[in-house]
PAZAPA-4460 file (N, C-alpha, C; in steps of 0.05 Angstrom, whole numbers, plus 32768, in hexadecimal, padded with zeros to 4 digits):
% residues 315
    n_x    n_y    n_z   ca_x   ca_y   ca_z    c_x    c_y    c_z   seq   type   mol
   8261   83BC   7F00   827B   83C7   7F01   827A   83E6   7F06     1      M     A
   8267   83F3   7EF8   8264   8410   7EFB   825B   8416   7F18     2      I     A
   8248   8406   7F21   823E   840B   7F3C   8255   8408   7F51     3      R     A
   8265   83F4   7F4E   827B   83EF   7F62   828F   8406   7F60     4      R     A
   8294   8410   7F48   82A7   8426   7F45   829C   8440   7F53     5      F     A
   8282   8445   7F4F   8276   845D   7F5B   8275   845B   7F79     6      L     A
   8270   8443   7F83   8270   843F   7FA0   828D   8443   7FAB     7      L     A
   82A1   843A   7F9C   82BD   843F   7FA4   82C2   845D   7FA6     8      Y     A
   82B9   846B   7F91   82BD   8488   7F90   82AF   8497   7FA7     9      L     A
   8298   848B   7FB1   8289   8498   7FC6   829A   8499   7FE0    10      S     A
   82AE   8488   7FE2   82BF   8486   7FFA   82DB   8492   7FF6    11      Q     A
   82E0   849B   7FDD   82FB   84A4   7FD6   82FE   84C2   7FDB    12      A     A
   8311   84CA   7FEC   8315   84E6   7FF3   831C   84F6   7FDB    13      A     A
   832D   84EB   7FC9   8336   84FA   7FB2   831E   8500   7F9F    14      W     A
   830D   84EC   7F9C   82F5   84F0   7F8B   82E2   8505   7F97    15      A     A
   82DF   8504   7FB2   82CE   8518   7FBF   82D9   8534   7FBA    16      R     A
   82F4   8537   7FBC   8300   8551   7FB8   82FB   855C   7F9C    17      S     A
   82FE   854B   7F88   82FA   8553   7F6D   82DC   8559   7F67    18      V     A
   82CB   8547   7F6E   82AF   8548   7F67   82A1   8560   7F74    19      T     A
   82A7   8565   7F8D   8299   857B   7F9B   82A0   8596   7F91    20      T     A
   82B5   8598   7F80   82BC   85B1   7F74   82AD   85B6   7F59    21      R     A
   82A0   85A1   7F4F   8293   85A3   7F35   8277   85AF   7F38    22      L     A
   8272   85C4   7F29   8258   85D0   7F29   8243   85BD   7F20    23      A     A
   8249   85AC   7F0C   8236   8599   7F01   822E   8585   7F17    24      A     A
   8241   857C   7F27   823B   8569   7F3C   8229   8575   7F51    25      A     A
   822E   858E   7F57   821D   859C   7F6B   8200   859F   7F60    26      R     A
   81FE   85A5   7F46   81E4   85A8   7F3A   81D4   858E   7F3B    27      R     A
   81E2   8578   7F34   81D4   855E   7F33   81CE   8555   7F50    28      V     A
   81E0   855B   7F62   81DB   8553   7F7E   81C1   8560   7F89    29      A     A
   81BB   8578   7F7F   81A2   8585   7F89   8189   8576   7F80    30      R     A
   818C   8564   7F6D   8175   8553   7F66   816F   8540   7F7D    31      R     A
   8183   8537   7F8B   817F   8523   7FA0   8182   852F   7FBD    32      F     A
   818C   8547   7FBF   8190   8554   7FD9   817F   856D   7FDB    33      V     A
   8171   8570   7FF1   815E   8586   7FF3   816C   85A1   7FF6    34      A     A
   8185   85A2   7FFD   8193   85BB   8000   81A9   85B7   8014    35      G     A
   81B7   85CD   801B   81CC   85CB   802F   81C3   85D4   804B    36      E     A
   81AB   85E1   804D   81A2   85EB   8066   8188   85DE   806F    37      T     A
   8183   85E0   8089   816A   85D5   8094   8152   85E5   8089    38      L     A
   8154   85FF   8085   813E   860E   807A   8136   8603   805E    39      D     A
   814A   85FD   804E   8145   85F2   8033   8137   85D7   8036    40      E     A
   8140   85C6   8048   8135   85AC   804C   8118   85AE   8056    41      A     A
   8112   85C0   8067   80F7   85C3   8072   80E5   85CF   805D    42      L     A
   80EF   85DF   804B   80DF   85E9   8035   80D6   85D2   8022    43      E     A
   80E9   85C0   801D   80E3   85A8   800D   80CE   8597   801D    44      V     A
   80D2   8594   8037   80C0   8585   8047   80A3   8590   8045    45      T     A
   80A0   85AA   8047   8086   85B6   8046   8078   85B0   802B    46      R     A
   8088   85B1   8016   807D   85AB   7FFB   8074   858E   7FF9    47      K     A
   8084   857C   8003   807E   8560   8002   8065   855A   8014    48      L     A
   8065   8565   802C   804E   8561   803D   8034   856A   8030    49      N     A
   8036   8580   8021   801E   858B   8014   8013   8578   7FFF    50      A     A
   8024   8566   7FF5   801C   8552   7FE2   8014   8538   7FEF    51      K     A
   8012   8538   8009   800A   851F   8017   8021   850C   801D    52      G     A
   803A   8516   801B   8051   8505   801F   805E   850B   803A    53      L     A
   8065   84F6   8048   8074   84F9   8061   8092   84FB   805A    54      L     A
   80A2   8503   806D   80BE   8509   8068   80CF   84FD   807F    55      V     A
   80E7   84F4   8079   80FC   84F0   808D   8114   8501   8085    56      T     A
   811D   8512   8097   8133   8524   8092   814E   8517   809A    57      L     A
   8161   8519   8089   817C   850E   808F   8191   8525   808B    58      D     A
   819E   852B   80A1   81B4   853F   80A1   81CD   8530   8098    59      Y     A
   81D5   8535   807F   81EA   8525   8073   8205   8526   8081    60      L     A
   8211   850F   8082   822C   850D   808D   8230   84F1   8099    61      G     A
   8249   84EA   809D   8250   84D0   80A8   826E   84D1   80B0    62      E     A
   8275   84BE   80C1   8291   84B9   80C8   82A0   84D2   80D2    63      S     A
   8294   84E0   80E5   82A2   84F7   80F1   82BA   84ED   8101    64      V     A
   82CE   84FE   8104   82E7   84F6   8110   82ED   8504   812A    65      T     A
   82DC   8516   8133   82E1   8524   814C   82C7   8525   815D    66      S     A
   82CB   8524   8178   82B4   8525   818A   82A5   853F   8187    67      A     A
   82B4   8555   8182   82A7   856F   817E   8295   856F   8166    68      E     A
   829E   8563   8150   828D   8562   8138   8274   8550   813D    69      D     A
   8278   853A   814B   8261   8529   8151   824D   8537   8163    70      A     A
   8256   8547   8176   8244   8556   8186   8235   856B   8175    71      R     A
   8243   8577   8162   8236   858A   8150   8220   857D   8140    72      G     A
   8224   8564   8138   820F   8556   8129   81F7   8551   813B    73      V     A
   81FD   8549   8154   81E7   8544   8167   81D7   855E   816C    74      M     A
   81E4   8574   816F   81D6   858D   8173   81C6   8595   815A    75      E     A
   81D0   858F   8143   81C2   8594   812A   81A8   8584   8129    76      A     A
   81A9   856B   8131   8191   855A   8131   817D   8564   8146    77      Y     A
   8187   856D   815C   8174   8577   8170   8165   8590   8165    78      R     A
   8173   85A1   8156   8167   85B8   814B   8153   85B0   8134    79      W     A
   815B   859C   8125   8149   8592   8110   812F   8588   811D    80      I     A
   8130   8579   8133   8119   856F   8140   8107   8586   814B    81      L     A
   8114   859B   8156   8105   85B2   8160   80F6   85C0   814A    82      E     A
   8104   85C2   8133   80F7   85D0   811C   80E0   85BF   8111    83      R     A
   80E3   85A5   810F   80CE   8594   8106   80B5   8597   8118    84      I     A
   80BA   8597   8132   80A4   859A   8145   8097   85B5   8143    85      A     A
   80A7   85CA   8142   809B   85E5   8142   808C   85EB   8128    86      S     A
   8095   85E0   8112   8087   85E4   80F9   8072   85CF   80F3    87      E     A
   806F   85BC   8106   805B   85A7   8103   805E   8598   80E8    88      K     A
   8077   8594   80E0   807D   8586   80C7   8077   8568   80CB    89      A     A
   806E   855B   80B6   8069   853E   80B6   8083   8531   80AF    90      Q     A
   8095   852F   80C3   80B0   8526   80BD   80BC   8517   80D5    91      A     A
   80CC   8503   80CE   80DD   84F6   80E2   80FA   84FD   80DB    92      S     A
   810E   84F0   80E8   812A   84F5   80E1   8138   84DA   80DD    93      V     A
   814D   84DB   80CD   815F   84C4   80C9   817B   84CD   80CF    94      S     A
   818B   84BB   80DA   81A7   84C2   80E1   81B9   84AA   80E0    95      L     A
   81D3   84B0   80DD   81E8   849B   80DC   81F8   849C   80F6    96      K     A
   81FE   8485   8101   820D   8483   811A   8229   848D   8117    97      L     A
   8236   848A   8100   8251   8494   80FC   8251   84B3   80FC    98      T     A
   823A   84BF   80F5   8237   84DC   80F5   8236   84E6   8112    99      H     A
   822F   84D4   8124   822D   84DC   8141   8245   84D3   8151   100      L     A
   825A   84C9   8143   8273   84C3   8150   8279   84A6   8155   101      G     A
   826B   8494   8148   8270   8477   814C   828D   846F   8147   102      L     A
   8299   847B   8133   82B5   8474   812D   82C9   847E   8142   103      D     A
   82BF   8490   8153   82D0   849A   8169   82CC   8489   8182   104      I     A
   82B3   8485   818A   82AD   8472   819F   828F   846D   81A0   105      S     A
   8288   8454   81A7   826C   844D   81A8   825E   845D   81BF   106      E     A
   826C   8462   81D4   8261   8471   81EB   8259   848D   81E2   107      E     A
   826B   849B   81D3   8265   84B5   81C9   824D   84B5   81B7   108      L     A
   824C   84A2   81A5   8236   84A0   8193   821C   849C   81A1   109      C     A
   821B   848A   81B5   8202   8485   81C3   81FA   849D   81D4   110      Q     A
   820D   84AC   81DF   8206   84C4   81EE   81F9   84D8   81DC   111      T     A
   8204   84DD   81C5   81F9   84F0   81B2   81DD   84E7   81A8   112      N     A
   81DB   84CD   81A3   81C1   84C2   819A   81AC   84C5   81AF   113      L     A
   81B3   84C1   81C8   819F   84C4   81DD   8195   84E1   81E0   114      R     A
   81A6   84F4   81DC   819D   8510   81DC   8188   8514   81C6   115      H     A
   818E   8509   81AE   817B   850D   8198   8161   84FE   819E   116      I     A
   8162   84E6   81A7   814A   84D6   81AB   8139   84E1   81C2   117      L     A
   8145   84EE   81D5   8136   84FA   81EB   8124   8510   81E0   118      S     A
   8130   8522   81D0   8120   8537   81C3   810B   852B   81B1   119      I     A
   8113   8517   81A1   8100   850B   818E   80E8   84FF   819C   120      A     A
   80ED   84F2   81B2   80D7   84E5   81C1   80C4   84FB   81CD   121      K     A
   80D0   8510   81D7   80BF   8526   81E2   80AE   8532   81CC   122      E     A
   80B8   8533   81B4   80A9   853F   819E   809A   852B   818D   123      R     A
   809B   8511   8195   808D   84FC   8186   8096   84FB   8169   124      S     A
   80B0   84FC   8164   80BC   84FC   814A   80CD   84E2   8147   125      I     A
   80C8   84D2   8133   80D6   84BA   812F   80F3   84BE   8126   126      G     A
   8105   84AC   812E   8121   84AD   8126   8128   8491   811A   127      V     A
   8134   8492   8102   813E   8479   80F6   815C   8479   80F6   128      T     A
   8168   8464   8101   8185   8461   8100   818D   8454   80E6   129      I     A
   8199   8463   80D4   81A1   8458   80BA   81B6   8442   80BD   130      D     A
   81B6   8430   80AA   81CA   841B   80A9   81E0   8423   8097   131      M     A
   81F9   841E   809F   8210   8425   808E   821C   840B   8084   132      E     A
   8236   840A   807F   8243   83F3   8073   8243   83DC   8088   133      S     A
   824A   83C4   807F   8247   83AC   8090   825A   83AD   80A9   134      T     A
   826E   83BD   80A9   827F   83BE   80C0   8270   83CA   80D8   135      Q     A
   8259   83D7   80D3   8249   83E3   80E8   822F   83D4   80EE   136      Y     A
   8229   83BF   80DF   820E   83B3   80E2   8208   83A9   80FE   137      T     A
   821A   8399   8109   8215   838F   8124   8212   83A5   8139   138      D     A
   8224   83B9   8137   8224   83CF   814A   820A   83DF   8147   139      T     A
   8202   83E4   812E   81EA   83F4   812A   81D2   83E6   8135   140      T     A
   81CF   83CC   8130   81B8   83BD   813B   81B9   83BC   8159   141      L     A
   81D1   83BA   8165   81D2   83B9   8182   81CA   83D4   818E   142      R     A
   81D4   83EA   8182   81CC   8404   818C   81AF   840A   8187   143      I     A
   81A4   8401   8170   8188   8405   816B   8177   83F7   8181   144      Y     A
   817E   83DE   8187   816E   83D0   819B   816F   83DD   81B6   145      R     A
   8187   83E7   81BD   818A   83F5   81D7   8178   840D   81D8   146      T     A
   8179   841E   81C3   816A   8436   81C2   814C   8431   81C0   147      M     A
   8145   841D   81B0   8128   8416   81AE   811D   840E   81C9   148      R     A
   812C   83FF   81D8   8122   83F6   81F2   8120   840E   8206   149      D     A
   8131   8422   8202   8131   8439   8214   811C   844D   820B   150      E     A
   8118   8451   81F1   8107   8467   81E8   80EE   845E   81DA   151      Y     A
   80EB   8445   81D4   80D2   843B   81CA   80D2   8433   81AD   152      G     A
   80C2   8420   81A6   80C0   8415   818A   80B7   842B   8177   153      F     A
   80A5   843D   8180   809A   8451   816E   80AD   8468   8169   154      D     A
   80C2   846A   8179   80D4   8481   8176   80EE   847A   8167   155      N     A
   80F5   8460   8166   810F   8459   815B   810C   8442   8147   156      V     A
   8118   8445   8130   8119   842F   811C   8135   842D   8110   157      G     A
   8139   8419   8100   8153   8416   80F3   814F   840A   80D7   158      T     A
   8165   8403   80CA   8164   83FC   80AD   8171   83E0   80A9   159      V     A
   8165   83D0   8098   8171   83B7   808F   8175   83B8   8071   160      I     A
   818C   83AD   8068   8193   83AE   804B   818F   8392   803F   161      Q     A
   817E   8392   802A   8177   8378   801E   818E   836A   8010   162      A     A
   81A3   8378   8009   81B9   836B   7FFA   81CB   835B   800C   163      Y     A
   81C7   835C   8026   81D8   834C   8038   81CC   8330   803D   164      L     A
   81DD   831C   803D   81D4   8301   8043   81C7   82FE   805E   165      Y     A
   81D2   830D   8071   81C9   830B   808D   81AE   8317   8092   166      R     A
   81A4   8326   807F   818C   8336   8085   8173   8326   808B   167      S     A
   8171   830E   807F   8159   82FD   8084   8158   82F6   80A2   168      E     A
   816E   82EE   80AE   816E   82E8   80CA   816A   8301   80DB   169      N     A
   8176   8317   80D3   8172   8330   80E2   8155   8338   80E2   170      D     A
   8148   8337   80CA   812C   833F   80C8   811A   832C   80D8   171      M     A
   8120   8313   80D8   8110   8300   80E8   8110   8307   8105   172      R     A
   8128   830D   8110   812B   8314   812C   811D   832F   8132   173      D     A
   8120   8342   8120   8115   835D   8124   80F6   835C   8122   174      L     A
   80EB   834B   8111   80CE   8348   810F   80C3   833D   8129   175      A     A
   80D1   832A   8135   80C8   831E   814E   80C9   8333   8165   176      A     A
   80DA   8346   8162   80DD   835B   8176   80C9   8372   8171   177      E     A
   80BC   8372   815A   80AA   8388   8154   80B7   83A1   814B   178      G     A
   80CE   839F   813D   80DE   83B6   8136   80D3   83C7   811F   179      A     A
   80DB   83E0   811F   80D4   83F3   810A   80EC   83F3   80F7   180      H     A
   80E9   83E8   80DF   80FF   83E3   80CC   80FB   83F0   80B1   181      I     A
   810F   83FD   80A7   8110   8406   808B   811F   83F1   807B   182      R     A
   8113   83E5   8067   8120   83D1   8057   8129   83DE   803D   183      L     A
   8143   83DF   8038   814D   83EA   801E   815E   83D4   8011   184      C     A
   8167   83D9   7FF9   8177   83C5   7FEB   8194   83C6   7FF5   185      K     A
   819F   83DE   7FFB   81BA   83E0   8003   81CB   83F0   7FEF   186      G     A
   81DB   8402   7FF9   81E9   8415   7FE7   8207   8418   7FEE   187      A     A
   8213   8404   7FFA   8230   8404   8000   823E   83EF   7FF0   188      Y     A
   8258   83F2   7FEE   8269   83DF   7FDF   8270   83C8   7FF2   189      L     A
   8264   83B1   7FED   8268   839A   7FFE   8272   8382   7FEE   190      E     A
   8282   8371   7FFA   828D   835A   7FEB   8278   8344   7FE8   191      P     A
   827B   8332   7FD5   8267   831C   7FD0   8267   8308   7FE7   192      P     A
   8279   830A   7FF9   8279   82F8   8011   8263   8300   8024   193      T     A
   8259   8319   8023   8245   8321   8036   822B   832C   8028   194      V     A
   822D   8331   800E   8216   833D   8000   8212   8330   7FE5   195      A     A
   81F8   832F   7FDD   81F2   8324   7FC3   81FE   8336   7FAD   196      F     A
   820E   832B   7F9B   821B   833B   7F87   8208   8342   7F70   197      P     A
   81F3   8332   7F6B   81E2   8336   7F54   81C8   8344   7F5C   198      L     A
   81C0   8358   7F4C   81A7   8367   7F51   818F   8355   7F54   199      K     A
   818D   8341   7F42   8176   832F   7F42   8173   8321   7F5E   200      A     A
   818A   831A   7F6A   8189   830C   7F84   8181   8320   7F9A   201      D     A
   818B   8339   7F97   8183   834D   7FAB   8165   8352   7FA9   202      V     A
   815B   8355   7F91   813E   835A   7F8D   812E   8343   7F99   203      D     A
   8136   832A   7F93   8127   8313   7F9E   8127   8313   7FBC   204      A     A
   813E   831A   7FC8   8140   831B   7FE5   812F   8332   7FF0   205      N     A
   812E   8348   7FE2   811E   835F   7FEB   8100   8357   7FED   206      Y     A
   80F6   834A   7FD9   80DA   8341   7FD9   80D6   832C   7FEF   207      V     A
   80E8   831A   7FF2   80E6   8305   8006   80E5   8311   8022   208      K     A
   80F7   8325   8028   80F7   8331   8042   80DE   8342   8047   209      L     A
   80D5   834F   8032   80BC   835F   8035   80A5   834D   803C   210      T     A
   80A2   8337   802E   808C   8324   8033   808E   8319   8050   211      R     A
   80A6   8311   8058   80A9   8305   8072   80A3   8319   8088   212      Q     A
   80AC   8332   8085   80A8   8345   809A   808B   834E   809C   213      Y     A
   807E   8352   8085   8062   835A   8086   804F   8344   808F   214      L     A
   8058   832B   808C   8047   8315   8095   804D   830C   80B1   215      S     A
   8061   8319   80BE   8068   8312   80D9   8051   8318   80EC   216      A     A
   804C   8308   8100   8036   830D   8113   803D   8326   8124   217      P     A
   8028   8333   812F   802C   834A   8140   803E   8343   8157   218      P     A
   804F   8355   815F   8062   8350   8175   8059   835F   818E   219      A     A
   805B   8352   81A5   8054   835F   81BE   8037   835C   81C5   220      G     A
   8030   8367   81DB   8014   8365   81E5   8008   8380   81EB   221      T     A
   8015   8396   81E4   800B   83B0   81EA   7FF4   83B7   81D7   222      S     A
   7FE8   83CF   81DB   7FD2   83D8   81CA   7FDC   83DE   81AE   223      S     A
   7FF7   83E1   81AB   8002   83E6   8190   800D   83CD   8183   224      L     A
   8007   83B6   818E   8013   839D   8184   800C   8399   8167   225      A     A
   7FF4   83A1   815F   7FEC   839C   8143   7FF9   83AE   812F   226      D     A
   8009   83C1   8139   8018   83D3   8128   8036   83CC   8126   227      E     A
   803D   83B6   8132   8059   83AE   8131   805B   8390   812A   228      R     A
   806F   8388   811B   8085   8399   8111   807C   83AB   80FA   229      P     A
   808C   83C0   80F6   8085   83D5   80E2   809B   83D6   80CD   230      Y     A
   8092   83D6   80B3   80A5   83D5   809D   80A4   83EE   808B   231      L     A
   80BA   83FA   8087   80BD   8410   8074   80C9   8404   805A   232      C     A
   80B9   8404   8045   80C0   83F7   802C   80CF   840C   801B   233      I     A
   80E9   840C   801D   80F9   8422   8011   8105   8418   7FF6   234      A     A
   80F7   8420   7FE0   8101   8418   7FC6   80F4   842A   7FB1   235      T     A
   8103   842D   7F9A   80F9   843B   7F83   80F3   8427   7F6C   236      H     A
   80FA   840E   7F71   80F7   83F9   7F5C   80D9   83F2   7F5A   237      D     A
   80CE   83F6   7F42   80B2   83F2   7F3E   80AA   83D5   7F43   238      E     A
   80BC   83C2   7F3C   80B6   83A6   7F41   80B4   83A1   7F5F   239      K     A
   80C5   83AD   7F6E   80C4   83A9   7F8B   80AB   83B6   7F97   240      M     A
   80A4   83CE   7F8D   808B   83DB   7F96   8073   83CA   7F91   241      I     A
   8071   83C0   7F78   805A   83B0   7F71   8059   8396   7F81   242      Q     A
   8070   838B   7F86   8071   8372   7F96   8067   8378   7FB2   243      A     A
   8070   838E   7FBD   8067   8396   7FD8   8049   839B   7FD9   244      A     A
   803F   83A9   7FC5   8022   83AE   7FC5   8012   8394   7FC3   245      E     A
   801C   8381   7FB3   800E   8367   7FB1   800E   8359   7FCC   246      N     A
   8025   835A   7FDA   8027   834D   7FF4   8013   835A   8008   247      I     A
   8012   8374   8007   8001   8383   8019   7FE3   837C   8014   248      I     A
   7FDC   837A   7FFA   7FC1   8373   7FF3   7FBA   8356   7FFA   249      K     A
   7FCC   8344   7FF3   7FC6   8328   7FF7   7FC5   8321   8015   250      E     A
   7FD6   832D   8024   7FD8   8327   8041   7FC7   8339   8052   251      S     A
   7FB9   834D   8044   7FA8   8360   8052   7FB7   836D   8069   252      K     A
   7FCF   8378   8062   7FE0   8385   8076   7FD4   839F   807E   253      V     A
   7FD2   83A4   8098   7FC7   83BD   80A2   7FD8   83D5   809A   254      S     A
   7FCC   83EC   8093   7FDC   8404   808C   7FED   840D   80A4   255      P     A
   7FE6   8404   80BC   7FF6   840B   80D4   8010   83FC   80D5   256      A     A
   8014   83E9   80C3   802C   83D8   80C4   8042   83DF   80B0   257      R     A
   803D   83F3   809F   8051   83F8   808A   804F   8414   807E   258      Y     A
   8064   841B   806F   8063   8433   805E   8077   842F   8048   259      E     A
   8074   843E   8032   8088   843E   801D   809A   8456   8021   260      F     A
   80B3   8453   8018   80C6   8469   801A   80D6   846B   8000   261      Q     A
   80DC   8484   7FF8   80ED   8489   7FE1   80FF   84A1   7FE7   262      M     A
   8114   84A4   7FD7   8127   84BA   7FDB   811D   84D3   7FCC   263      L     A
   8123   84E9   7FD8   811D   8503   7FCC   812A   8505   7FB0   264      Y     A
   811B   850E   7F9D   8126   8512   7F82   8123   84FB   7F6F   265      G     A
   8118   84E5   7F79   8115   84CD   7F68   80F8   84C4   7F67   266      I     A
   80ED   84C3   7F4F   80D2   84BA   7F4A   80BD   84C9   7F5A   267      R     A
   80BE   84E4   7F59   80AC   84F4   7F68   808F   84EF   7F61   268      G     A
   8088   84EB   7F48   806C   84E6   7F40   8063   84CC   7F4C   269      A     A
   8074   84B8   7F4C   806C   849E   7F58   8068   84A0   7F76   270      R     A
   8078   84B1   7F83   8075   84B5   7F9F   8059   84C0   7FA5   271      Q     A
   8050   84D3   7F95   8035   84DF   7F99   801F   84CA   7F93   272      E     A
   8024   84B9   7F80   8010   84A4   7F7A   800D   8491   7F92   273      E     A
   8024   8489   7F9D   8024   8476   7FB4   8016   8483   7FCC   274      L     A
   801A   849D   7FCF   800F   84AB   7FE7   7FF1   84AB   7FE7   275      A     A
   7FE4   84A6   7FD0   7FC7   84A5   7FCE   7FBC   848B   7FD9   276      K     A
   7FCD   8477   7FDB   7FC4   845C   7FE4   7FD2   8452   7FFD   277      Q     A
   7FEA   845D   8002   7FFA   8453   8018   8007   846B   8027   278      H     A
   8011   8465   803E   8022   8479   804B   803D   847A   803B   279      K     A
   8046   8491   8034   805D   8494   8023   806F   84AA   802F   280      M     A
   8088   84A2   8034   809C   84B4   8040   80B4   84B9   802D   281      R     A
   80BD   84D2   802C   80D3   84D9   801B   80EC   84DF   802C   282      V     A
   8102   84D2   8025   811B   84D6   8033   8128   84EF   8028   283      Y     A
   812A   8505   8038   8133   851F   802F   814E   8525   803D   284      V     A
   8164   8522   802E   817E   8529   8039   8185   8547   8034   285      P     A
   8195   8552   8046   819F   856D   8042   81B9   8570   8050   286      F     A
   81C7   8586   8049   81E1   858B   8056   81F7   858E   8042   287      G     A
   820F   8596   804B   8226   859B   803A   8235   8581   8033   288      T     A
   8232   856C   8044   8241   8553   8040   8231   8541   802D   289      A     A
   822C   854A   8015   821A   853C   8002   8229   8528   7FF1   290      W     A
   8243   8528   7FEF   8252   8518   7FDB   824D   84FA   7FDE   291      Y     A
   8252   84ED   7FF5   824E   84D0   7FF6   8232   84C8   7FEF   292      P     A
   821E   84D7   7FF9   8202   84D1   7FF3   81FD   84D3   7FD5   293      Y     A
   8207   84E8   7FC9   8203   84ED   7FAC   820F   84D6   7F9B   294      F     A
   8227   84CD   7FA2   8234   84B8   7F93   8225   849D   7F96   295      M     A
   821A   8498   7FAD   820B   847F   7FB0   81F1   8480   7FA0   296      R     A
   81E6   8498   7F9D   81CE   849A   7F8C   81D5   8496   7F6E   297      R     A
   81EC   849F   7F66   81F5   849A   7F4A   81F9   847C   7F46   298      L     A
   8204   846F   7F5A   820A   8452   7F58   81F1   8441   7F56   299      A     A
   81DB   844B   7F62   81C3   843B   7F63   81B5   8438   7F48   300      E     A
   81B6   844E   7F38   81A7   844D   7F1F   81B7   845A   7F09   301      R     A
   81BC   844B   7EF3   81CB   8456   7EDC   81BE   8470   7ED1   302      P     A
   81A4   8473   7ED3   8196   848B   7ECA   81A1   84A3   7ED8   303      A     A
   81A7   84A0   7EF2   81B2   84B7   7F02   81CD   84BF   7EF7   304      N     A
   81DD   84AB   7EF0   81F8   84B1   7EE5   81F6   84C0   7ECA   305      L     A
   81E3   84B8   7EB9   81DF   84C5   7EA0   81D5   84E2   7EA4   306      W     A
   81C4   84E6   7EB8   81BB   8501   7EBE   81D3   8513   7EC6   307      F     A
   81E5   8507   7ED6   81FD   8516   7EDE   820E   851D   7EC6   308      F     A
   8212   850A   7EB4   8223   850E   7E9C   8217   8525   7E8B   309      A     A
   81FD   8524   7E87   81F0   8539   7E77   81F4   8554   7E84   310      R     A
   81F1   8556   7E9E   81F4   856F   7EAC   8211   8579   7EAB   311      S     A
   8224   8566   7EAB   8240   856E   7EAB   8247   857C   7E91   312      F     A
   823C   8571   7E7B   8243   857C   7E60   8230   8593   7E57   313      F     A
   821B   8598   7E67   8208   85AD   7E60   8216   85C9   7E64   314      A     A
   820F   85DB   7E53   821A   85F6   7E56   820A   8606   7E6A   315      R     A
***
């Protein structure tokens, strides 16, 4: 019930207006957001890289309503990529299609995305197309496949959400294609007609999808065939982490086939532990449009909500 209410608030304009004015909310948001500027995000990246952690940078925002704003987002990502390359940061980028203008037109979105991917390919920097709510799932997968075929498997990846019933079929198809996939549980408010309503069922599906993807045979016939399909195991749940490690050990999965991923500000010590044995990447968001992201983080874990409450009442 609390989770559903917080996810509702993440989309409510009135709640955004109230919350973003609260000093306590901004303080707590800094636990999960690297800052409002690229310089701040790159400083966090340098510190994480020094600990042996890889990074994916996400310029926060979604659902832009003007072509001018969407172009501004595209230019921001091009600058992010240039800075990553010039500073030799161990970082990729993640982005949302609605941030690039998908709600305005698919053509606009794809044009902006191609500008980003062209720079990313020149700089050998990976780009992950984030998954949003289910109204965008088919479109996101279609655009992902188009861009992957144009720019390459190693340059473009996308995300599958384990709480959706459809994800098993999607993952099976993507594994056969040799796709680069981030598997997460899912953080949007979805009806029980399309998503598992119970956490236990989501967890079981997450483990099932992890096992199936990591056990899928290599796709393609190129020299990189043994590196595909590639799975980013994105979870903070210790049971999911241990299950994935058991699958990796039992199936003798090559380190070239997977990595672990976690969000900035959550389980930092565990991230460093995982980095000693596996490739470990931290999702580092930044920017002024932090409210929806922040609310989804509160919805994911009750401990985050308690942290917010304590900060709100602290002097």
